[in-house]
C-alpha positions in Angstrom: -40.9 -104.4 -38.7 -40.8 -101.4 -36.2 -37.0 -101.3 -36.5 -37.2 -101.4 -40.4 -39.7 -98.5 -40.3 -37.5 -96.4 -38.0 -34.4 -97.0 -40.2 -36.4 -96.0 -43.2 -37.6 -92.8 -41.6 -34.1 -91.9 -40.4 -32.7 -92.6 -43.9 -35.1 -90.9 -46.3 -37.4 -89.0 -44.0 -40.9 -89.3 -42.6 -42.8 -87.9 -45.6 -41.1 -90.2 -48.1 -42.0 -93.3 -45.9 -45.6 -92.2 -45.4 -45.9 -91.6 -49.2 -44.5 -95.0 -50.0 -46.8 -96.7 -47.5 -50.0 -94.9 -48.9 -49.0 -95.6 -52.6 -48.5 -99.3 -51.8 -51.8 -99.7 -50.0 -53.6 -97.6 -52.7 -52.2 -100.0 -55.3 -53.5 -103.0 -53.5 -57.0 -101.4 -53.4 -56.8 -100.5 -57.1 -55.8 -104.2 -57.9 -58.9 -105.5 -55.9 -61.1 -102.8 -57.6 -59.8 -103.9 -61.0 -60.6 -107.5 -60.3 -64.1 -106.7 -59.2 -64.7 -104.6 -62.3 -63.5 -107.6 -64.5 -65.9 -109.9 -62.6 -68.7 -107.5 -63.0 -68.0 -107.2 -66.7 -68.0 -111.0 -67.2 -71.4 -111.2 -65.3 -72.9 -108.5 -67.4 -71.8 -110.2 -70.6 -73.3 -113.6 -69.4 -76.5 -111.8 -68.5 -76.7 -110.2 -71.9 -76.1 -113.5 -73.7 -78.9 -115.2 -71.7 -81.3 -112.2 -72.4 -80.6 -112.6 -76.2 -81.5 -116.3 -76.2 -84.9 -115.9 -74.5 
């Protein structure tokens, strides 16, 4: 992994490698956040349905 990072830095430059790393880690965070929002939406819909039937 370390050798791959050094090769990438020497090929395209440090700012490009750092930007790529930050964008990929940001994407993972956004994917997790989207999943949690979907779960929360489903939960709220269930709660709304239960409240209507009472």
